[in-house]
TIVO-2410 file (N, C-alpha, C; in nm, 3 decimals):
# residues 132
REC num residu      c1      c2      c3 atome chaine
REC   1      M   8.371  12.719  10.451     N      A
REC   1      M   8.402  12.687  10.313    CA      A
REC   1      M   8.298  12.587  10.263     C      A
REC   2      S   8.256  12.601  10.140     N      A
REC   2      S   8.150  12.516  10.087    CA      A
REC   2      S   8.201  12.376  10.051     C      A
REC   3      I   8.108  12.283  10.056     N      A
REC   3      I   8.133  12.145  10.014    CA      A
REC   3      I   8.029  12.114   9.908     C      A
REC   4      T   8.072  12.072   9.789     N      A
REC   4      T   7.978  12.039   9.683    CA      A
REC   4      T   8.012  11.905   9.622     C      A
REC   5      L   7.908  11.841   9.567     N      A
REC   5      L   7.922  11.721   9.484    CA      A
REC   5      L   7.859  11.755   9.351     C      A
REC   6      A   7.923  11.715   9.242     N      A
REC   6      A   7.871  11.746   9.109    CA      A
REC   6      A   7.881  11.626   9.018     C      A
REC   7      V   7.777  11.611   8.936     N      A
REC   7      V   7.776  11.516   8.826    CA      A
REC   7      V   7.737  11.598   8.704     C      A
REC   8      G   7.831  11.613   8.613     N      A
REC   8      G   7.805  11.698   8.498    CA      A
REC   8      G   7.778  11.840   8.544     C      A
REC   9      T   7.667  11.895   8.500     N      A
REC   9      T   7.632  12.033   8.538    CA      A
REC   9      T   7.542  12.039   8.661     C      A
REC  10      T   7.505  11.923   8.716     N      A
REC  10      T   7.422  11.921   8.837    CA      A
REC  10      T   7.513  11.926   8.959     C      A
REC  11      V   7.499  12.032   9.037     N      A
REC  11      V   7.582  12.053   9.155    CA      A
REC  11      V   7.493  12.057   9.278     C      A
REC  12      V   7.531  11.982   9.380     N      A
REC  12      V   7.456  11.979   9.507    CA      A
REC  12      V   7.547  12.034   9.616     C      A
REC  13      A   7.497  12.132   9.689     N      A
REC  13      A   7.571  12.188   9.802    CA      A
REC  13      A   7.541  12.105   9.926     C      A
REC  14      L   7.646  12.053   9.987     N      A
REC  14      L   7.634  11.980  10.112    CA      A
REC  14      L   7.655  12.079  10.227     C      A
REC  15      S   7.614  12.040  10.344     N      A
REC  15      S   7.632  12.129  10.459    CA      A
REC  15      S   7.781  12.155  10.482     C      A
REC  16      P   7.819  12.280  10.499     N      A
REC  16      P   7.959  12.310  10.528    CA      A
REC  16      P   8.002  12.264  10.668     C      A
REC  17      D   7.906  12.221  10.749     N      A
REC  17      D   7.936  12.172  10.883    CA      A
REC  17      D   7.978  12.025  10.886     C      A
REC  18      L   7.970  11.957  10.772     N      A
REC  18      L   8.016  11.818  10.769    CA      A
REC  18      L   8.168  11.816  10.784     C      A
REC  19      Y   8.217  11.713  10.851     N      A
REC  19      Y   8.362  11.703  10.862    CA      A
REC  19      Y   8.409  11.569  10.807     C      A
REC  20      W   8.533  11.567  10.761     N      A
REC  20      W   8.596  11.451  10.701    CA      A
REC  20      W   8.652  11.366  10.814     C      A
REC  21      S   8.573  11.271  10.861     N      A
REC  21      S   8.604  11.199  10.984    CA      A
REC  21      S   8.721  11.102  10.972     C      A
REC  22      D   8.750  11.051  10.853     N      A
REC  22      D   8.860  10.955  10.839    CA      A
REC  22      D   8.978  11.014  10.762     C      A
REC  23      E   8.989  11.145  10.764     N      A
REC  23      E   9.096  11.213  10.689    CA      A
REC  23      E   9.235  11.165  10.730     C      A
REC  24      N   9.255  11.142  10.857     N      A
REC  24      N   9.388  11.106  10.907    CA      A
REC  24      N   9.406  10.956  10.931     C      A
REC  25      N   9.315  10.875  10.878     N      A
REC  25      N   9.322  10.730  10.898    CA      A
REC  25      N   9.362  10.656  10.771     C      A
REC  26      W   9.434  10.722  10.685     N      A
REC  26      W   9.472  10.663  10.556    CA      A
REC  26      W   9.616  10.699  10.527     C      A
REC  27      A   9.689  10.604  10.473     N      A
REC  27      A   9.828  10.629  10.435    CA      A
REC  27      A   9.845  10.603  10.285     C      A
REC  28      P   9.929  10.679  10.219     N      A
REC  28      P   9.947  10.661  10.075    CA      A
REC  28      P  10.032  10.540  10.038     C      A
REC  29      V  10.078  10.465  10.137     N      A
REC  29      V  10.164  10.348  10.111    CA      A
REC  29      V  10.090  10.221  10.154     C      A
REC  30      E  10.093  10.122  10.066     N      A
REC  30      E  10.040   9.988  10.097    CA      A
REC  30      E  10.160   9.897  10.121     C      A
REC  31      Q  10.152   9.815  10.225     N      A
REC  31      Q  10.265   9.729  10.257    CA      A
REC  31      Q  10.216   9.594  10.308     C      A
REC  32      T  10.285   9.490  10.268     N      A
REC  32      T  10.261   9.357  10.323    CA      A
REC  32      T  10.394   9.300  10.372     C      A
REC  33      A  10.387   9.217  10.472     N      A
REC  33      A  10.506   9.150  10.524    CA      A
REC  33      A  10.468   9.006  10.555     C      A
REC  34      Q  10.553   8.915  10.510     N      A
REC  34      Q  10.528   8.774  10.540    CA      A
REC  34      Q  10.661   8.701  10.551     C      A
REC  35      R  10.657   8.593  10.621     N      A
REC  35      R  10.776   8.510  10.642    CA      A
REC  35      R  10.774   8.391  10.547     C      A
REC  36      T  10.892   8.358  10.499     N      A
REC  36      T  10.904   8.238  10.416    CA      A
REC  36      T  10.918   8.117  10.508     C      A
REC  37      I  10.922   8.003  10.450     N      A
REC  37      I  10.934   7.880  10.530    CA      A
REC  37      I  11.068   7.874  10.603     C      A
REC  38      T  11.167   7.948  10.553     N      A
REC  38      T  11.299   7.951  10.621    CA      A
REC  38      T  11.304   8.057  10.731     C      A
REC  39      G  11.200   8.138  10.741     N      A
REC  39      G  11.198   8.242  10.843    CA      A
REC  39      G  11.239   8.378  10.791     C      A
REC  40      A  11.280   8.386  10.665     N      A
REC  40      A  11.318   8.515  10.607    CA      A
REC  40      A  11.193   8.603  10.595     C      A
REC  41      L  11.212   8.733  10.610     N      A
REC  41      L  11.103   8.828  10.600    CA      A
REC  41      L  11.101   8.890  10.460     C      A
REC  42      I  10.984   8.885  10.397     N      A
REC  42      I  10.967   8.948  10.266    CA      A
REC  42      I  10.869   9.063  10.284     C      A
REC  43      V  10.915   9.184  10.251     N      A
REC  43      V  10.833   9.303  10.262    CA      A
REC  43      V  10.811   9.360  10.123     C      A
REC  44      S  10.684   9.382  10.089     N      A
REC  44      S  10.649   9.446   9.963    CA      A
REC  44      S  10.579   9.577   9.996     C      A
REC  45      A  10.616   9.683   9.925     N      A
REC  45      A  10.555   9.813   9.949    CA      A
REC  45      A  10.536   9.886   9.817     C      A
REC  46      A  10.428   9.963   9.809     N      A
REC  46      A  10.400  10.041   9.688    CA      A
REC  46      A  10.311  10.159   9.725     C      A
REC  47      T  10.314  10.260   9.640     N      A
REC  47      T  10.227  10.375   9.659    CA      A
REC  47      T  10.087  10.340   9.610     C      A
REC  48      R   9.988  10.370   9.691     N      A
REC  48      R   9.850  10.344   9.652    CA      A
REC  48      R   9.811  10.434   9.536     C      A
REC  49      Q   9.732  10.382   9.446     N      A
REC  49      Q   9.690  10.456   9.327    CA      A
REC  49      Q   9.555  10.522   9.344     C      A
REC  50      G   9.487  10.500   9.452     N      A
REC  50      G   9.355  10.558   9.477    CA      A
REC  50      G   9.290  10.486   9.592     C      A
REC  51      G   9.162  10.514   9.612     N      A
REC  51      G   9.087  10.444   9.714    CA      A
REC  51      G   9.083  10.513   9.849     C      A
REC  52      R   9.128  10.637   9.855     N      A
REC  52      R   9.124  10.707   9.984    CA      A
REC  52      R   8.980  10.729  10.028     C      A
REC  53      P   8.944  10.683  10.148     N      A
REC  53      P   8.807  10.703  10.196    CA      A
REC  53      P   8.784  10.848  10.236     C      A
REC  54      I   8.665  10.897  10.204     N      A
REC  54      I   8.623  11.030  10.245    CA      A
REC  54      I   8.483  11.015  10.305     C      A
REC  55      T   8.477  11.012  10.437     N      A
REC  55      T   8.350  11.003  10.507    CA      A
REC  55      T   8.315  11.141  10.560     C      A
REC  56      L   8.204  11.195  10.511     N      A
REC  56      L   8.158  11.326  10.554    CA      A
REC  56      L   8.039  11.306  10.647     C      A
REC  57      E   8.051  11.357  10.770     N      A
REC  57      E   7.945  11.337  10.866    CA      A
REC  57      E   7.935  11.457  10.960     C      A
REC  58      P   7.818  11.474  11.022     N      A
REC  58      P   7.804  11.584  11.118    CA      A
REC  58      P   7.877  11.550  11.247     C      A
REC  59      S   7.925  11.653  11.315     N      A
REC  59      S   7.996  11.629  11.441    CA      A
REC  59      S   7.899  11.600  11.556     C      A
REC  60      D   7.773  11.645  11.541     N      A
REC  60      D   7.671  11.619  11.642    CA      A
REC  60      D   7.534  11.637  11.578     C      A
REC  61      D   7.428  11.619  11.656     N      A
REC  61      D   7.292  11.629  11.602    CA      A
REC  61      D   7.248  11.772  11.573     C      A
REC  62      E   7.329  11.869  11.611     N      A
REC  62      E   7.294  12.010  11.591    CA      A
REC  62      E   7.361  12.071  11.468     C      A
REC  63      S   7.441  11.993  11.397     N      A
REC  63      S   7.513  12.049  11.282    CA      A
REC  63      S   7.504  11.954  11.163     C      A
REC  64      G   7.534  12.010  11.047     N      A
REC  64      G   7.540  11.928  10.925    CA      A
REC  64      G   7.406  11.893  10.866     C      A
REC  65      W   7.302  11.968  10.897     N      A
REC  65      W   7.169  11.938  10.845    CA      A
REC  65      W   7.164  11.962  10.694     C      A
REC  66      M   7.092  11.874  10.624     N      A
REC  66      M   7.069  11.888  10.481    CA      A
REC  66      M   6.922  11.865  10.452     C      A
REC  67      T   6.871  11.926  10.348     N      A
REC  67      T   6.730  11.908  10.315    CA      A
REC  67      T   6.705  11.773  10.250     C      A
REC  68      R   6.581  11.731  10.253     N      A
REC  68      R   6.543  11.606  10.190    CA      A
REC  68      R   6.572  11.611  10.040     C      A
REC  69      A   6.558  11.727   9.977     N      A
REC  69      A   6.587  11.739   9.834    CA      A
REC  69      A   6.733  11.703   9.805     C      A
REC  70      V   6.824  11.746   9.891     N      A
REC  70      V   6.966  11.711   9.874    CA      A
REC  70      V   6.985  11.562   9.895     C      A
REC  71      I   6.925  11.508   9.999     N      A
REC  71      I   6.936  11.364  10.029    CA      A
REC  71      I   6.882  11.281   9.912     C      A
REC  72      D   6.768  11.322   9.856     N      A
REC  72      D   6.710  11.250   9.741    CA      A
REC  72      D   6.805  11.250   9.622     C      A
REC  73      Q   6.869  11.365   9.594     N      A
REC  73      Q   6.963  11.371   9.482    CA      A
REC  73      Q   7.083  11.278   9.507     C      A
REC  74      L   7.134  11.278   9.629     N      A
REC  74      L   7.245  11.189   9.662    CA      A
REC  74      L   7.205  11.042   9.647     C      A
REC  75      R   7.085  11.009   9.691     N      A
REC  75      R   7.037  10.870   9.677    CA      A
REC  75      R   7.022  10.832   9.530     C      A
REC  76      N   6.976  10.925   9.449     N      A
REC  76      N   6.965  10.898   9.304    CA      A
REC  76      N   7.101  10.869   9.245     C      A
REC  77      W   7.202  10.947   9.280     N      A
REC  77      W   7.337  10.922   9.231    CA      A
REC  77      W   7.391  10.790   9.285     C      A
REC  78      A   7.362  10.761   9.412     N      A
REC  78      A   7.411  10.637   9.473    CA      A
REC  78      A   7.349  10.514   9.409     C      A
REC  79      A   7.234  10.529   9.345     N      A
REC  79      A   7.166  10.416   9.279    CA      A
REC  79      A   7.229  10.382   9.144     C      A
REC  80      V   7.323  10.462   9.099     N      A
REC  80      V   7.391  10.437   8.971    CA      A
REC  80      V   7.526  10.373   9.001     C      A
REC  81      A   7.543  10.248   8.961     N      A
REC  81      A   7.668  10.176   8.989    CA      A
REC  81      A   7.787  10.249   8.927     C      A
REC  82      G   7.888  10.275   9.009     N      A
REC  82      G   8.010  10.339   8.962    CA      A
REC  82      G   7.998  10.487   8.927     C      A
REC  83      Q   7.891  10.551   8.973     N      A
REC  83      Q   7.869  10.693   8.941    CA      A
REC  83      Q   7.987  10.778   8.988     C      A
REC  84      Q   8.054  10.842   8.895     N      A
REC  84      Q   8.165  10.931   8.930    CA      A
REC  84      Q   8.112  11.071   8.954     C      A
REC  85      M   8.167  11.135   9.057     N      A
REC  85      M   8.127  11.270   9.095    CA      A
REC  85      M   8.253  11.351   9.123     C      A
REC  86      V   8.237  11.481   9.122     N      A
REC  86      V   8.347  11.570   9.162    CA      A
REC  86      V   8.309  11.629   9.297     C      A
REC  87      L   8.391  11.599   9.396     N      A
REC  87      L   8.374  11.654   9.530    CA      A
REC  87      L   8.466  11.775   9.542     C      A
REC  88      T   8.409  11.888   9.579     N      A
REC  88      T   8.490  12.005   9.609    CA      A
REC  88      T   8.488  12.024   9.759     C      A
REC  89      L   8.603  12.009   9.818     N      A
REC  89      L   8.618  12.014   9.963    CA      A
REC  89      L   8.743  12.096   9.995     C      A
REC  90      R   8.727  12.202  10.071     N      A
REC  90      R   8.838  12.291  10.107    CA      A
REC  90      R   8.907  12.348   9.984     C      A
REC  91      G   8.826  12.376   9.882     N      A
REC  91      G   8.879  12.437   9.760    CA      A
REC  91      G   8.952  12.342   9.667     C      A
REC  92      Q   8.950  12.213   9.697     N      A
REC  92      Q   9.018  12.114   9.614    CA      A
REC  92      Q   8.916  12.019   9.553     C      A
REC  93      D   8.930  11.994   9.423     N      A
REC  93      D   8.841  11.900   9.353    CA      A
REC  93      D   8.900  11.760   9.358     C      A
REC  94      R   8.813  11.662   9.386     N      A
REC  94      R   8.853  11.521   9.390    CA      A
REC  94      R   8.747  11.441   9.315     C      A
REC  95      T   8.788  11.348   9.233     N      A
REC  95      T   8.695  11.258   9.167    CA      A
REC  95      T   8.667  11.144   9.263     C      A
REC  96      V   8.538  11.121   9.290     N      A
REC  96      V   8.497  11.023   9.391    CA      A
REC  96      V   8.382  10.936   9.339     C      A
REC  97      I   8.364  10.824   9.407     N      A
REC  97      I   8.247  10.739   9.390    CA      A
REC  97      I   8.196  10.705   9.530     C      A
REC  98      F   8.073  10.655   9.537     N      A
REC  98      F   8.021  10.611   9.666    CA      A
REC  98      F   8.093  10.485   9.710     C      A
REC  99      R   8.113  10.469   9.839     N      A
REC  99      R   8.183  10.355   9.897    CA      A
REC  99      R   8.080  10.251   9.941     C      A
REC 100      H   8.018  10.185   9.847     N      A
REC 100      H   7.912  10.088   9.877    CA      A
REC 100      H   7.964   9.967   9.954     C      A
REC 101      H   8.091   9.932   9.937     N      A
REC 101      H   8.144   9.814  10.005    CA      A
REC 101      H   8.156   9.835  10.156     C      A
REC 102      D   8.141   9.957  10.204     N      A
REC 102      D   8.143   9.987  10.348    CA      A
REC 102      D   8.003  10.013  10.401     C      A
REC 103      G   7.903   9.956  10.337     N      A
REC 103      G   7.764   9.981  10.377    CA      A
REC 103      G   7.701  10.079  10.282     C      A
REC 104      A   7.596  10.142  10.325     N      A
REC 104      A   7.526  10.237  10.238    CA      A
REC 104      A   7.618  10.354  10.205     C      A
REC 105      G   7.615  10.398  10.079     N      A
REC 105      G   7.693  10.514  10.038    CA      A
REC 105      G   7.645  10.640  10.108     C      A
REC 106      I   7.517  10.641  10.141     N      A
REC 106      I   7.462  10.753  10.217    CA      A
REC 106      I   7.363  10.698  10.319     C      A
REC 107      E   7.378  10.742  10.442     N      A
REC 107      E   7.283  10.709  10.549    CA      A
REC 107      E   7.224  10.840  10.597     C      A
REC 108      A   7.092  10.845  10.607     N      A
REC 108      A   7.027  10.969  10.651    CA      A
REC 108      A   6.906  10.938  10.736     C      A
REC 109      H   6.880  11.025  10.831     N      A
REC 109      H   6.758  11.016  10.911    CA      A
REC 109      H   6.710  11.158  10.940     C      A
REC 110      P   6.579  11.174  10.951     N      A
REC 110      P   6.524  11.308  10.970    CA      A
REC 110      P   6.562  11.366  11.106     C      A
REC 111      V   6.581  11.497  11.109     N      A
REC 111      V   6.604  11.566  11.236    CA      A
REC 111      V   6.477  11.558  11.320     C      A
REC 112      V   6.363  11.581  11.256     N      A
REC 112      V   6.231  11.565  11.317    CA      A
REC 112      V   6.148  11.483  11.220     C      A
REC 113      H   6.087  11.377  11.270     N      A
REC 113      H   6.006  11.292  11.183    CA      A
REC 113      H   5.869  11.355  11.159     C      A
REC 114      Y   5.833  11.367  11.031     N      A
REC 114      Y   5.700  11.411  10.991    CA      A
REC 114      Y   5.639  11.301  10.906     C      A
REC 115      S   5.510  11.276  10.923     N      A
REC 115      S   5.446  11.171  10.844    CA      A
REC 115      S   5.427  11.214  10.699     C      A
REC 116      D   5.419  11.342  10.673     N      A
REC 116      D   5.403  11.394  10.538    CA      A
REC 116      D   5.531  11.471  10.503     C      A
REC 117      V   5.629  11.400  10.445     N      A
REC 117      V   5.759  11.461  10.420    CA      A
REC 117      V   5.753  11.557  10.300     C      A
REC 118      V   5.836  11.660  10.306     N      A
REC 118      V   5.850  11.756  10.197    CA      A
REC 118      V   5.998  11.777  10.171     C      A
REC 119      D   6.030  11.834  10.054     N      A
REC 119      D   6.170  11.854  10.015    CA      A
REC 119      D   6.249  11.940  10.112     C      A
REC 120      G   6.182  12.027  10.187     N      A
REC 120      G   6.251  12.117  10.278    CA      A
REC 120      G   6.277  12.060  10.417     C      A
REC 121      D   6.230  11.937  10.445     N      A
REC 121      D   6.256  11.876  10.576    CA      A
REC 121      D   6.406  11.854  10.593     C      A
REC 122      F   6.454  11.868  10.716     N      A
REC 122      F   6.598  11.854  10.741    CA      A
REC 122      F   6.635  11.713  10.787     C      A
REC 123      Y   6.753  11.670  10.742     N      A
REC 123      Y   6.806  11.538  10.771    CA      A
REC 123      Y   6.950  11.549  10.818     C      A
REC 124      L   6.990  11.452  10.898     N      A
REC 124      L   7.130  11.432  10.933    CA      A
REC 124      L   7.179  11.318  10.845     C      A
REC 125      A   7.295  11.334  10.786     N      A
REC 125      A   7.342  11.233  10.693    CA      A
REC 125      A   7.492  11.209  10.706     C      A
REC 126      T   7.530  11.086  10.676     N      A
REC 126      T   7.669  11.048  10.661    CA      A
REC 126      T   7.687  11.005  10.516     C      A
REC 127      V   7.785  11.062  10.450     N      A
REC 127      V   7.812  11.033  10.310    CA      A
REC 127      V   7.948  10.963  10.302     C      A
REC 128      R   7.948  10.840  10.248     N      A
REC 128      R   8.071  10.761  10.237    CA      A
REC 128      R   8.117  10.760  10.092     C      A
REC 129      L   8.232  10.823  10.069     N      A
REC 129      L   8.287  10.834   9.935    CA      A
REC 129      L   8.427  10.772   9.932     C      A
REC 130      M   8.479  10.755   9.810     N      A
REC 130      M   8.614  10.703   9.792    CA      A
REC 130      M   8.675  10.775   9.674     C      A
REC 131      E   8.793  10.828   9.694     N      A
REC 131      E   8.864  10.897   9.585    CA      A
REC 131      E   8.917  10.794   9.487     C      A
REC 132      I   8.898  10.824   9.358     N      A
REC 132      I   8.948  10.729   9.256    CA      A
REC 132      I   9.053  10.796   9.169     C      A
***
């Protein structure tokens, strides 16, 4: 199944081999618990309104390759503060932004290093997004 990111009419196809590595590490409920000076327990809970992390990464060095042209487009979008995008993953559209507070929104390195890079060179990349 295809994975795409879109801003307006510009759509970038990501490798379908990327997997959502933190899909099961998020809960829709936020909760805090604290004790008062008397020892009573106060629990506050609410449904989260957004912020679900979506980290797309290759499972190994043999999968999830993307061209430099795709990486460059992602970096251009990541350079725009608060850039909203539409992620289509498993047939579902999600409005996302880059998760800059967790490091680089996109990390990429070449599969094979060439001194004279071209748009068709392949890269391994991790894309850190957040649903809003």
